[in-house]
ROMI-997249 format. One record per residue (C-alpha): residue in three letters; x, y, z. Coordinates in steps of 0.25 Angstrom, whole numbers, plus 5000, padded with zeros to 4 digits. Example, Ala and Ser with C-alpha at 12.3 -4.5 7.8 and 13.67 -1.06 7.14 Angstrom:
<pts>
ALA504949825031;SER505549965029;
</pts>
This chain:
<pts>
MET531449905298;GLU530149975296;LYS529449925284;ARG529250015272;GLN527950085269;ILE527250015257;LEU526050065250;HIS525249965241;LEU524450035230;PHE523249955225;THR522550005213;PRO521549945203;ALA522150035192;ALA523149985182;GLN524250055189;ALA524450135202;SER524450285202;PRO525750355202;PHE525150465210;ASP524850365221;VAL526150295221;ASN526850435222;MET526050485233;ALA526250355241;TYR527850355239;ASP527850505242;ALA527050485255;GLY528150385260;TYR527850245256;ASP529050165253;ALA528450075243;VAL527150085234;VAL526749965228;THR525649965217;TYR524549865213;ALA523749895201;GLY522549835195;MET522049785208;SER520549745211;VAL519849745225;SER520049595226;ASP521649615225;VAL521649715237;VAL521549615249;THR522649525244;LEU523649635242;THR523249705254;GLN523449585263;ASP524849555256;ALA525249695259;ILE524849695274;PHE525249555278;SER526649565272;ARG527049675282;GLY526649645296;PRO525749725305;LYS526849835306;GLY527249835292;VAL525849845287;ARG525749985293;ARG526750025282;THR525949965271;GLY524850045264;ILE523850015253;PHE523450125243;ILE522250105234;GLY522150185220;GLY521550165207;ARG520450255201;ASP519150185206;LEU518650245219;ASP517750125222;LEU518750025219;ALA519850085227;LEU518850095239;GLN518549945237;MET520049915237;LEU520249995250;ASP519149915257;ALA519749785252;ALA521149835257;LYS520549875271;LYS519849735272;ALA521149665269;MET521849715281;VAL522049615292;PRO522449685305;PRO523549705309;PHE523949705295;GLU523249835290;ALA523849935280;SER523350075277;VAL522550085264;PHE522250215256;ALA521350225244;ASP521450345234;PRO520950295220;SER521450385210;GLY521750485221;ALA520250505222;PHE520150505237;THR521250605240;THR520850695228;ALA519350695232;ALA519750725247;ALA520650835242;VAL519450895234;ALA518450875245;ALA519350945255;ALA519751055246;VAL518251085243;GLU517851075257;ARG518951175261;CYS518551275250;LEU517151265254;ARG517451305268;GLU518451415265;ALA517651475254;PHE516251455258;GLY516251405273;THR515551275270;GLY515851125267;LEU515451015257;ALA514250975265;GLY512951015257;LYS513751055245;ARG513351015231;VAL514650945225;LEU514750905211;VAL515850805208;LEU516250805193;GLY516950675190;GLY516250615202;THR516450465196;GLY517950475197;PRO518650435209;VAL518950575214;GLY517550625210;THR516850515218;ALA517850535230;SER517550685230;ALA516050655229;ILE516150555241;LEU516850665250;ALA515950775246;ALA514750695249;GLN515350645262;GLU515450795266;GLY513950815264;ALA514050875250;GLN512950845239;VAL513850775229;ARG513550765214;LEU514450655208;ALA514550685193;SER514950605181;SER515150665167;SER515150525161;GLY513850465166;LEU512850475177;ASP513050325180;ARG514450345184;ALA514050455193;ARG512950365199;ALA514050255201;SER514950345209;SER513850405217;ARG513350265221;LEU514850225225;VAL514850345234;ARG513450305240;ASP513750165242;ARG515150175248;TYR515050305256;GLY513550325258;LEU513650465251;GLU512650515241;THR513150585228;GLU512250625216;PRO512750565203;VAL512650665192;LEU513050675177;ALA513950795174;ASN513850825159;ARG513650945150;SER512250955153;SER512250945168;LEU513650995173;ASP513151145174;ALA512051115183;LEU512851015191;ALA513951125193;GLY512951235196;ALA512351155207;ALA513651125214;ASP514351195226;VAL515651115223;ILE516151045210;ILE517250945211;ALA517850905197;ALA518450775198;ALA518350725184;LYS519550675175;ALA520750765174;GLY520850855162;ALA519250875161;GLU518551005163;VAL517150955170;VAL516651095174;PRO516851195163;ALA516851345165;ALA515451355160;THR514951265171;VAL515851325182;ALA515151455178;LYS513751395181;ALA514151335195;SER513351435202;ASN513451365216;LEU514851325215;LEU515751335227;ILE516951245225;ALA517551185212;ALA518551075214;ASP519351015202;VAL520250895204;ASN520750905189;ALA522150955188;VAL522250925173;PRO521851035163;PRO520751075161;ALA520151095175;GLY519051015178;ILE518251135183;ALA518451265174;GLY519151375182;VAL519751285193;GLY521251295193;VAL522051175198;MET522651255210;ASP521451325214;ASP521051305229;GLY519851375233;VAL519951495223;PRO518751555217;LEU518151495204;ALA517751625198;ALA516951565186;ALA516051485195;GLY514551525194;SER514451535209;GLY515351645210;LYS516051585222;ALA516651455219;ARG518051405223;CYS518851305216;ILE519951195219;GLY520851145209;ALA521551015206;LEU522951045212;ALA522351105224;ILE521550975226;GLY522750895222;ASN523650955232;VAL522650905244;LYS522550775237;TYR524050745237;GLN524150785252;VAL522950695255;MET523550575248;ARG524950595254;GLY524250615268;LEU523550485267;PHE524750415263;ASP525550475275;ALA524450435284;MET524550285279;LEU526050295280;ALA525950345295;ALA524850255299;GLU525050165311;LYS523650105308;PRO523150075294;LEU522350175287;THR521250165276;LEU521150295268;ASP520150335258;PHE519450465254;ARG518950495268;HIS520350505273;ALA520850585261;PHE519750685264;ALA520150695278;LYS521550725274;ALA521150825263;ARG520350905273;GLU521450905283;LEU522450955272;VAL521451065266;GLN521151115280;ALA522651125283;ARG522751225271;ARG521851325276;
</pts>
């Protein structure tokens, strides 16, 4: 009898995310087992317990998902799980802390598509302002934009030191440069006014770009907001907007992308990566790069 599909969900958080559990079951896993409060040092033992107990064939029907809220910690756990594999005992591993990789991939792919359709250009050379840049979605969005050649300002509203720490992570781990900036009342208008693209990835339910600032965004091409909880993160952006004009923008030509339009792509990306793990004959290691490739595939198919 063929062995069941089992997903082991590792998280450093106090509890696993119900969103992640639901997604895994809906993708087709027969069992999802959660391990909360984990540290990097726990990963090797649990990974090897998972792979050695099923045999070389059964391990192909074993997956590991890494959640939590800390992007850097999740990447460390991903590395530890990968290093714990002993061929031919190798399982697929997928990291998506706080949904950051799949959400950021959806944001970047949607922005890229909108730039091409509305303005005949891409992210390369664009001035991108990421608000909430120190959170997992914001940092991942900054990585993807910088990877595509954008000039990225990674912003924090709570302190320049936090922005510097996130920029340092991006540089040290991926060799990409971002500019850390403080986005507060005195600096926000100037930051928004210089941006071609604004990505609002701050906490849910917080307006980070008020209408007065939108009106001063004289270079703005794209405004993307991941916040689905009222009020909107960027004034004037509706949750279902997908490339529609942002009439209030000072540039007179900006388009906007709302949270549910982004979320629809994010859902499909996460489901698609789980599907890939379930179908894989060889082990996969999945992170934001694979999420971005899948998101691009999805948004291009919608054209």
